[in-house]
PDB file of N, CA, C and O in Angstrom:
ATOM      1  N   UNK A   1     -20.631 -39.188-162.513  1.00  0.00           N
ATOM      2  CA  UNK A   1     -20.181 -39.588-161.517  1.00  0.00           C
ATOM      3  C   UNK A   1     -18.768 -40.268-162.188  1.00  0.00           C
ATOM      4  O   UNK A   1     -19.150 -41.131-162.978  1.00  0.00           O
ATOM      5  N   UNK A   2     -17.707 -40.222-162.175  1.00  0.00           N
ATOM      6  CA  UNK A   2     -16.586 -40.865-162.064  1.00  0.00           C
ATOM      7  C   UNK A   2     -15.630 -41.144-161.201  1.00  0.00           C
ATOM      8  O   UNK A   2     -14.936 -40.314-160.614  1.00  0.00           O
ATOM      9  N   UNK A   3     -15.560 -42.597-161.082  1.00  0.00           N
ATOM     10  CA  UNK A   3     -14.548 -43.398-159.969  1.00  0.00           C
ATOM     11  C   UNK A   3     -13.109 -43.605-160.034  1.00  0.00           C
ATOM     12  O   UNK A   3     -12.655 -43.547-161.177  1.00  0.00           O
ATOM     13  N   UNK A   4     -12.491 -43.772-159.341  1.00  0.00           N
ATOM     14  CA  UNK A   4     -11.027 -43.860-159.690  1.00  0.00           C
ATOM     15  C   UNK A   4     -10.321 -45.094-160.244  1.00  0.00           C
ATOM     16  O   UNK A   4      -9.136 -45.424-160.290  1.00  0.00           O
ATOM     17  N   UNK A   5     -11.445 -45.655-160.645  1.00  0.00           N
ATOM     18  CA  UNK A   5     -10.859 -47.091-161.721  1.00  0.00           C
ATOM     19  C   UNK A   5     -11.082 -46.439-163.182  1.00  0.00           C
ATOM     20  O   UNK A   5     -10.306 -46.823-164.057  1.00  0.00           O
ATOM     21  N   UNK A   6     -11.940 -45.611-163.486  1.00  0.00           N
ATOM     22  CA  UNK A   6     -11.856 -45.478-164.157  1.00  0.00           C
ATOM     23  C   UNK A   6     -12.961 -45.336-165.368  1.00  0.00           C
ATOM     24  O   UNK A   6     -12.988 -44.862-166.503  1.00  0.00           O
ATOM     25  N   UNK A   7     -13.915 -46.064-164.419  1.00  0.00           N
ATOM     26  CA  UNK A   7     -15.421 -45.932-164.697  1.00  0.00           C
ATOM     27  C   UNK A   7     -16.302 -44.955-164.745  1.00  0.00           C
ATOM     28  O   UNK A   7     -15.876 -43.994-164.103  1.00  0.00           O
ATOM     29  N   UNK A   8     -17.034 -44.817-165.077  1.00  0.00           N
ATOM     30  CA  UNK A   8     -18.222 -43.471-165.050  1.00  0.00           C
ATOM     31  C   UNK A   8     -19.762 -44.166-165.351  1.00  0.00           C
ATOM     32  O   UNK A   8     -19.957 -45.253-165.895  1.00  0.00           O
ATOM     33  N   UNK A   9     -20.615 -43.380-164.925  1.00  0.00           N
ATOM     34  CA  UNK A   9     -22.137 -43.502-164.946  1.00  0.00           C
ATOM     35  C   UNK A   9     -22.581 -41.672-164.886  1.00  0.00           C
ATOM     36  O   UNK A   9     -22.400 -40.716-164.132  1.00  0.00           O
ATOM     37  N   UNK A  10     -23.311 -41.995-166.313  1.00  0.00           N
ATOM     38  CA  UNK A  10     -24.180 -40.376-165.972  1.00  0.00           C
ATOM     39  C   UNK A  10     -25.765 -40.921-166.063  1.00  0.00           C
ATOM     40  O   UNK A  10     -26.309 -41.586-166.944  1.00  0.00           O
ATOM     41  N   UNK A  11     -26.240 -40.431-164.926  1.00  0.00           N
ATOM     42  CA  UNK A  11     -27.899 -40.964-164.754  1.00  0.00           C
ATOM     43  C   UNK A  11     -27.956 -40.479-163.464  1.00  0.00           C
ATOM     44  O   UNK A  11     -27.160 -39.755-162.866  1.00  0.00           O
ATOM     45  N   UNK A  12     -29.646 -41.274-162.892  1.00  0.00           N
ATOM     46  CA  UNK A  12     -30.011 -41.102-161.606  1.00  0.00           C
ATOM     47  C   UNK A  12     -29.313 -42.270-160.787  1.00  0.00           C
ATOM     48  O   UNK A  12     -28.719 -43.326-161.002  1.00  0.00           O
ATOM     49  N   UNK A  13     -29.681 -41.556-159.834  1.00  0.00           N
ATOM     50  CA  UNK A  13     -29.191 -42.056-158.408  1.00  0.00           C
ATOM     51  C   UNK A  13     -30.406 -41.868-157.276  1.00  0.00           C
ATOM     52  O   UNK A  13     -30.972 -40.780-157.167  1.00  0.00           O
ATOM     53  N   UNK A  14     -30.755 -42.994-156.457  1.00  0.00           N
ATOM     54  CA  UNK A  14     -31.734 -42.752-155.445  1.00  0.00           C
ATOM     55  C   UNK A  14     -30.723 -43.294-153.958  1.00  0.00           C
ATOM     56  O   UNK A  14     -30.307 -44.448-153.849  1.00  0.00           O
ATOM     57  N   UNK A  15     -30.538 -42.490-153.198  1.00  0.00           N
ATOM     58  CA  UNK A  15     -30.005 -42.697-151.748  1.00  0.00           C
ATOM     59  C   UNK A  15     -28.420 -43.277-152.394  1.00  0.00           C
ATOM     60  O   UNK A  15     -28.064 -44.220-151.687  1.00  0.00           O
ATOM     61  N   UNK A  16     -27.843 -43.119-153.019  1.00  0.00           N
ATOM     62  CA  UNK A  16     -26.266 -43.267-153.637  1.00  0.00           C
ATOM     63  C   UNK A  16     -26.208 -44.373-154.225  1.00  0.00           C
ATOM     64  O   UNK A  16     -25.106 -44.913-154.315  1.00  0.00           O
ATOM     65  N   UNK A  17     -27.506 -45.081-154.846  1.00  0.00           N
ATOM     66  CA  UNK A  17     -27.671 -46.534-155.581  1.00  0.00           C
ATOM     67  C   UNK A  17     -28.116 -45.569-157.150  1.00  0.00           C
ATOM     68  O   UNK A  17     -28.918 -44.643-157.269  1.00  0.00           O
ATOM     69  N   UNK A  18     -27.281 -46.199-158.139  1.00  0.00           N
ATOM     70  CA  UNK A  18     -27.406 -46.547-159.252  1.00  0.00           C
ATOM     71  C   UNK A  18     -28.954 -47.002-159.746  1.00  0.00           C
ATOM     72  O   UNK A  18     -29.090 -48.197-160.009  1.00  0.00           O
ATOM     73  N   UNK A  19     -30.320 -45.978-159.909  1.00  0.00           N
ATOM     74  CA  UNK A  19     -31.612 -46.165-159.636  1.00  0.00           C
ATOM     75  C   UNK A  19     -32.036 -45.353-160.819  1.00  0.00           C
ATOM     76  O   UNK A  19     -31.595 -44.215-160.976  1.00  0.00           O
ATOM     77  N   UNK A  20     -33.152 -46.079-161.930  1.00  0.00           N
ATOM     78  CA  UNK A  20     -33.781 -45.224-162.818  1.00  0.00           C
ATOM     79  C   UNK A  20     -33.178 -45.416-164.423  1.00  0.00           C
ATOM     80  O   UNK A  20     -33.498 -46.373-165.128  1.00  0.00           O
ATOM     81  N   UNK A  21     -32.381 -44.481-164.795  1.00  0.00           N
ATOM     82  CA  UNK A  21     -31.957 -44.391-166.285  1.00  0.00           C
ATOM     83  C   UNK A  21     -30.830 -44.146-166.486  1.00  0.00           C
ATOM     84  O   UNK A  21     -30.675 -42.926-166.433  1.00  0.00           O
ATOM     85  N   UNK A  22     -29.680 -44.803-166.752  1.00  0.00           N
ATOM     86  CA  UNK A  22     -28.714 -44.003-166.895  1.00  0.00           C
ATOM     87  C   UNK A  22     -27.691 -44.880-168.011  1.00  0.00           C
ATOM     88  O   UNK A  22     -28.118 -45.867-168.611  1.00  0.00           O
ATOM     89  N   UNK A  23     -26.283 -44.356-168.186  1.00  0.00           N
ATOM     90  CA  UNK A  23     -25.500 -44.636-168.849  1.00  0.00           C
ATOM     91  C   UNK A  23     -24.064 -44.688-168.062  1.00  0.00           C
ATOM     92  O   UNK A  23     -23.675 -43.721-167.407  1.00  0.00           O
ATOM     93  N   UNK A  24     -23.194 -46.087-168.200  1.00  0.00           N
ATOM     94  CA  UNK A  24     -22.524 -46.455-167.590  1.00  0.00           C
ATOM     95  C   UNK A  24     -20.965 -46.987-168.187  1.00  0.00           C
ATOM     96  O   UNK A  24     -20.995 -48.144-168.608  1.00  0.00           O
ATOM     97  N   UNK A  25     -19.715 -46.342-168.269  1.00  0.00           N
ATOM     98  CA  UNK A  25     -19.018 -46.622-169.321  1.00  0.00           C
ATOM     99  C   UNK A  25     -17.769 -47.346-168.423  1.00  0.00           C
ATOM    100  O   UNK A  25     -17.346 -46.689-167.472  1.00  0.00           O
ATOM    101  N   UNK A  26     -17.252 -48.487-168.652  1.00  0.00           N
ATOM    102  CA  UNK A  26     -16.506 -49.401-168.072  1.00  0.00           C
ATOM    103  C   UNK A  26     -15.070 -48.928-168.882  1.00  0.00           C
ATOM    104  O   UNK A  26     -15.280 -48.911-170.095  1.00  0.00           O
ATOM    105  N   UNK A  27     -13.640 -48.533-168.523  1.00  0.00           N
ATOM    106  CA  UNK A  27     -12.839 -48.133-168.868  1.00  0.00           C
ATOM    107  C   UNK A  27     -12.145 -49.342-170.174  1.00  0.00           C
ATOM    108  O   UNK A  27     -11.247 -48.959-170.924  1.00  0.00           O
ATOM    109  N   UNK A  28     -12.494 -50.214-170.231  1.00  0.00           N
ATOM    110  CA  UNK A  28     -12.467 -50.925-171.679  1.00  0.00           C
ATOM    111  C   UNK A  28     -13.528 -50.680-172.480  1.00  0.00           C
ATOM    112  O   UNK A  28     -13.813 -51.576-173.275  1.00  0.00           O
ATOM    113  N   UNK A  29     -14.263 -49.588-172.476  1.00  0.00           N
ATOM    114  CA  UNK A  29     -14.977 -49.150-173.227  1.00  0.00           C
ATOM    115  C   UNK A  29     -16.475 -50.311-173.369  1.00  0.00           C
ATOM    116  O   UNK A  29     -17.371 -50.226-174.210  1.00  0.00           O
ATOM    117  N   UNK A  30     -16.393 -50.936-172.693  1.00  0.00           N
ATOM    118  CA  UNK A  30     -17.962 -51.982-172.446  1.00  0.00           C
ATOM    119  C   UNK A  30     -18.797 -50.737-172.386  1.00  0.00           C
ATOM    120  O   UNK A  30     -18.251 -49.634-172.401  1.00  0.00           O
ATOM    121  N   UNK A  31     -20.118 -50.871-172.319  1.00  0.00           N
ATOM    122  CA  UNK A  31     -21.201 -49.119-172.268  1.00  0.00           C
ATOM    123  C   UNK A  31     -22.377 -50.230-172.214  1.00  0.00           C
ATOM    124  O   UNK A  31     -22.516 -51.208-172.948  1.00  0.00           O
ATOM    125  N   UNK A  32     -23.392 -49.688-170.859  1.00  0.00           N
ATOM    126  CA  UNK A  32     -24.622 -50.106-170.843  1.00  0.00           C
ATOM    127  C   UNK A  32     -25.305 -48.589-170.730  1.00  0.00           C
ATOM    128  O   UNK A  32     -24.917 -47.640-170.049  1.00  0.00           O
ATOM    129  N   UNK A  33     -26.473 -48.680-171.642  1.00  0.00           N
ATOM    130  CA  UNK A  33     -27.402 -47.343-171.332  1.00  0.00           C
ATOM    131  C   UNK A  33     -28.784 -48.251-171.477  1.00  0.00           C
ATOM    132  O   UNK A  33     -29.074 -49.016-172.397  1.00  0.00           O
ATOM    133  N   UNK A  34     -29.552 -47.930-170.276  1.00  0.00           N
ATOM    134  CA  UNK A  34     -30.523 -48.461-170.032  1.00  0.00           C
ATOM    135  C   UNK A  34     -30.847 -48.452-168.357  1.00  0.00           C
ATOM    136  O   UNK A  34     -30.175 -47.663-167.692  1.00  0.00           O
ATOM    137  N   UNK A  35     -31.954 -49.384-167.575  1.00  0.00           N
ATOM    138  CA  UNK A  35     -32.370 -49.608-166.510  1.00  0.00           C
ATOM    139  C   UNK A  35     -31.956 -49.539-165.467  1.00  0.00           C
ATOM    140  O   UNK A  35     -30.861 -50.064-165.670  1.00  0.00           O
ATOM    141  N   UNK A  36     -31.964 -49.211-164.109  1.00  0.00           N
ATOM    142  CA  UNK A  36     -30.732 -49.910-163.432  1.00  0.00           C
ATOM    143  C   UNK A  36     -31.493 -49.836-162.339  1.00  0.00           C
ATOM    144  O   UNK A  36     -32.445 -49.095-162.583  1.00  0.00           O
ATOM    145  N   UNK A  37     -31.535 -50.342-161.018  1.00  0.00           N
ATOM    146  CA  UNK A  37     -32.515 -50.680-159.752  1.00  0.00           C
ATOM    147  C   UNK A  37     -31.346 -51.330-159.195  1.00  0.00           C
ATOM    148  O   UNK A  37     -30.577 -52.125-159.736  1.00  0.00           O
ATOM    149  N   UNK A  38     -31.345 -50.747-157.748  1.00  0.00           N
ATOM    150  CA  UNK A  38     -30.066 -51.136-156.882  1.00  0.00           C
ATOM    151  C   UNK A  38     -28.612 -51.084-157.286  1.00  0.00           C
ATOM    152  O   UNK A  38     -27.988 -52.052-156.849  1.00  0.00           O
ATOM    153  N   UNK A  39     -27.920 -50.266-157.966  1.00  0.00           N
ATOM    154  CA  UNK A  39     -26.519 -50.744-158.645  1.00  0.00           C
ATOM    155  C   UNK A  39     -26.879 -51.813-159.441  1.00  0.00           C
ATOM    156  O   UNK A  39     -26.074 -52.716-159.215  1.00  0.00           O
ATOM    157  N   UNK A  40     -27.751 -52.176-160.318  1.00  0.00           N
ATOM    158  CA  UNK A  40     -27.564 -53.559-161.128  1.00  0.00           C
ATOM    159  C   UNK A  40     -28.308 -53.133-162.706  1.00  0.00           C
ATOM    160  O   UNK A  40     -29.403 -52.586-162.841  1.00  0.00           O
ATOM    161  N   UNK A  41     -27.659 -53.426-163.467  1.00  0.00           N
ATOM    162  CA  UNK A  41     -28.525 -53.454-164.333  1.00  0.00           C
ATOM    163  C   UNK A  41     -30.225 -54.676-164.563  1.00  0.00           C
ATOM    164  O   UNK A  41     -30.465 -55.862-164.788  1.00  0.00           O
ATOM    165  N   UNK A  42     -30.991 -53.380-164.316  1.00  0.00           N
ATOM    166  CA  UNK A  42     -32.526 -54.594-164.519  1.00  0.00           C
ATOM    167  C   UNK A  42     -33.279 -53.727-165.133  1.00  0.00           C
ATOM    168  O   UNK A  42     -33.391 -52.549-164.795  1.00  0.00           O
ATOM    169  N   UNK A  43     -34.003 -54.418-166.347  1.00  0.00           N
ATOM    170  CA  UNK A  43     -34.663 -53.946-167.161  1.00  0.00           C
ATOM    171  C   UNK A  43     -34.579 -53.611-168.722  1.00  0.00           C
ATOM    172  O   UNK A  43     -33.534 -54.002-169.242  1.00  0.00           O
ATOM    173  N   UNK A  44     -35.032 -53.285-169.146  1.00  0.00           N
ATOM    174  CA  UNK A  44     -34.565 -52.615-170.359  1.00  0.00           C
ATOM    175  C   UNK A  44     -33.416 -51.796-170.789  1.00  0.00           C
ATOM    176  O   UNK A  44     -33.431 -50.600-170.497  1.00  0.00           O
ATOM    177  N   UNK A  45     -32.331 -52.335-171.508  1.00  0.00           N
ATOM    178  CA  UNK A  45     -31.258 -51.406-171.803  1.00  0.00           C
ATOM    179  C   UNK A  45     -30.377 -52.023-173.129  1.00  0.00           C
ATOM    180  O   UNK A  45     -30.841 -52.877-173.884  1.00  0.00           O
ATOM    181  N   UNK A  46     -29.149 -51.483-173.252  1.00  0.00           N
ATOM    182  CA  UNK A  46     -28.545 -51.550-174.618  1.00  0.00           C
ATOM    183  C   UNK A  46     -27.287 -51.566-173.802  1.00  0.00           C
ATOM    184  O   UNK A  46     -27.020 -50.629-173.049  1.00  0.00           O
ATOM    185  N   UNK A  47     -26.321 -52.864-173.969  1.00  0.00           N
ATOM    186  CA  UNK A  47     -25.070 -53.290-173.654  1.00  0.00           C
ATOM    187  C   UNK A  47     -24.183 -53.397-174.849  1.00  0.00           C
ATOM    188  O   UNK A  47     -24.743 -54.031-175.744  1.00  0.00           O
ATOM    189  N   UNK A  48     -22.839 -52.937-175.198  1.00  0.00           N
ATOM    190  CA  UNK A  48     -21.897 -52.975-176.325  1.00  0.00           C
ATOM    191  C   UNK A  48     -20.477 -53.329-175.465  1.00  0.00           C
ATOM    192  O   UNK A  48     -20.078 -53.004-174.347  1.00  0.00           O
ATOM    193  N   UNK A  49     -19.935 -54.136-176.524  1.00  0.00           N
ATOM    194  CA  UNK A  49     -18.676 -54.656-176.103  1.00  0.00           C
ATOM    195  C   UNK A  49     -17.606 -53.677-177.017  1.00  0.00           C
ATOM    196  O   UNK A  49     -17.891 -52.785-177.816  1.00  0.00           O
ATOM    197  N   UNK A  50     -16.175 -54.223-176.560  1.00  0.00           N
ATOM    198  CA  UNK A  50     -15.503 -53.122-177.216  1.00  0.00           C
ATOM    199  C   UNK A  50     -15.096 -53.875-178.725  1.00  0.00           C
ATOM    200  O   UNK A  50     -14.404 -53.305-179.568  1.00  0.00           O
ATOM    201  N   UNK A  51     -15.663 -55.267-178.896  1.00  0.00           N
ATOM    202  CA  UNK A  51     -15.321 -55.905-180.164  1.00  0.00           C
ATOM    203  C   UNK A  51     -16.264 -55.637-181.043  1.00  0.00           C
ATOM    204  O   UNK A  51     -16.156 -56.052-182.197  1.00  0.00           O
ATOM    205  N   UNK A  52     -17.394 -54.860-180.614  1.00  0.00           N
ATOM    206  CA  UNK A  52     -18.742 -54.384-181.449  1.00  0.00           C
ATOM    207  C   UNK A  52     -20.120 -55.417-181.402  1.00  0.00           C
ATOM    208  O   UNK A  52     -21.155 -55.433-182.068  1.00  0.00           O
ATOM    209  N   UNK A  53     -19.676 -56.151-180.431  1.00  0.00           N
ATOM    210  CA  UNK A  53     -21.025 -57.201-180.176  1.00  0.00           C
ATOM    211  C   UNK A  53     -21.990 -56.273-179.455  1.00  0.00           C
ATOM    212  O   UNK A  53     -21.402 -55.412-178.802  1.00  0.00           O
ATOM    213  N   UNK A  54     -23.099 -56.230-179.410  1.00  0.00           N
ATOM    214  CA  UNK A  54     -24.054 -55.490-179.184  1.00  0.00           C
ATOM    215  C   UNK A  54     -25.119 -56.778-178.758  1.00  0.00           C
ATOM    216  O   UNK A  54     -25.284 -57.874-179.294  1.00  0.00           O
ATOM    217  N   UNK A  55     -25.814 -56.104-177.465  1.00  0.00           N
ATOM    218  CA  UNK A  55     -26.928 -56.873-176.995  1.00  0.00           C
ATOM    219  C   UNK A  55     -28.150 -56.156-176.275  1.00  0.00           C
ATOM    220  O   UNK A  55     -28.000 -55.733-175.128  1.00  0.00           O
ATOM    221  N   UNK A  56     -29.679 -55.983-177.122  1.00  0.00           N
ATOM    222  CA  UNK A  56     -30.905 -55.003-176.757  1.00  0.00           C
ATOM    223  C   UNK A  56     -31.534 -55.966-176.387  1.00  0.00           C
ATOM    224  O   UNK A  56     -31.885 -56.911-177.093  1.00  0.00           O
ATOM    225  N   UNK A  57     -31.820 -55.748-174.757  1.00  0.00           N
ATOM    226  CA  UNK A  57     -33.274 -56.154-174.575  1.00  0.00           C
ATOM    227  C   UNK A  57     -33.632 -56.029-172.970  1.00  0.00           C
ATOM    228  O   UNK A  57     -34.066 -54.966-172.525  1.00  0.00           O
ATOM    229  N   UNK A  58     -33.432 -57.137-172.162  1.00  0.00           N
ATOM    230  CA  UNK A  58     -34.008 -57.139-170.641  1.00  0.00           C
ATOM    231  C   UNK A  58     -32.781 -57.738-170.201  1.00  0.00           C
ATOM    232  O   UNK A  58     -32.116 -58.683-170.625  1.00  0.00           O
ATOM    233  N   UNK A  59     -32.597 -56.573-168.794  1.00  0.00           N
ATOM    234  CA  UNK A  59     -31.807 -57.353-168.027  1.00  0.00           C
ATOM    235  C   UNK A  59     -32.569 -57.494-166.401  1.00  0.00           C
ATOM    236  O   UNK A  59     -33.356 -56.839-165.718  1.00  0.00           O
ATOM    237  N   UNK A  60     -31.725 -58.880-166.286  1.00  0.00           N
ATOM    238  CA  UNK A  60     -32.235 -58.694-164.893  1.00  0.00           C
ATOM    239  C   UNK A  60     -30.706 -58.957-163.742  1.00  0.00           C
ATOM    240  O   UNK A  60     -29.711 -59.678-163.804  1.00  0.00           O
ATOM    241  N   UNK A  61     -31.232 -57.927-162.752  1.00  0.00           N
ATOM    242  CA  UNK A  61     -29.596 -58.526-161.740  1.00  0.00           C
ATOM    243  C   UNK A  61     -28.269 -58.827-162.487  1.00  0.00           C
ATOM    244  O   UNK A  61     -27.401 -59.678-162.296  1.00  0.00           O
ATOM    245  N   UNK A  62     -28.416 -57.800-163.439  1.00  0.00           N
ATOM    246  CA  UNK A  62     -26.864 -57.374-163.896  1.00  0.00           C
ATOM    247  C   UNK A  62     -26.610 -58.275-165.414  1.00  0.00           C
ATOM    248  O   UNK A  62     -25.703 -58.110-166.229  1.00  0.00           O
ATOM    249  N   UNK A  63     -28.015 -59.494-165.463  1.00  0.00           N
ATOM    250  CA  UNK A  63     -27.849 -60.690-166.439  1.00  0.00           C
ATOM    251  C   UNK A  63     -28.422 -60.475-167.337  1.00  0.00           C
ATOM    252  O   UNK A  63     -29.430 -59.830-167.047  1.00  0.00           O
ATOM    253  N   UNK A  64     -28.259 -60.842-169.212  1.00  0.00           N
ATOM    254  CA  UNK A  64     -29.012 -60.548-169.853  1.00  0.00           C
ATOM    255  C   UNK A  64     -30.419 -61.477-169.805  1.00  0.00           C
ATOM    256  O   UNK A  64     -30.053 -62.602-169.465  1.00  0.00           O
ATOM    257  N   UNK A  65     -31.453 -61.469-169.947  1.00  0.00           N
ATOM    258  CA  UNK A  65     -32.647 -62.077-169.602  1.00  0.00           C
ATOM    259  C   UNK A  65     -33.796 -61.810-170.951  1.00  0.00           C
ATOM    260  O   UNK A  65     -34.709 -60.990-171.038  1.00  0.00           O
ATOM    261  N   UNK A  66     -33.220 -63.094-172.138  1.00  0.00           N
ATOM    262  CA  UNK A  66     -34.179 -63.126-173.434  1.00  0.00           C
ATOM    263  C   UNK A  66     -33.343 -63.160-174.546  1.00  0.00           C
ATOM    264  O   UNK A  66     -33.824 -63.190-175.679  1.00  0.00           O
TER     265      UNK A  66
END
């Protein structure tokens, strides 16, 4: 799925919501690959920023947890 703002998502949907496993890419090259629930990062995943920083671990309601 590609949106008009330049973001994209490749993965699972349930009732039009990002759900299950998928990869979301922002226009500024931030990237999250992992578990989604109700359109939010929830579960295990990998997040990377344009400056090269990375976080691998748990997410709860779109926030790092751990």
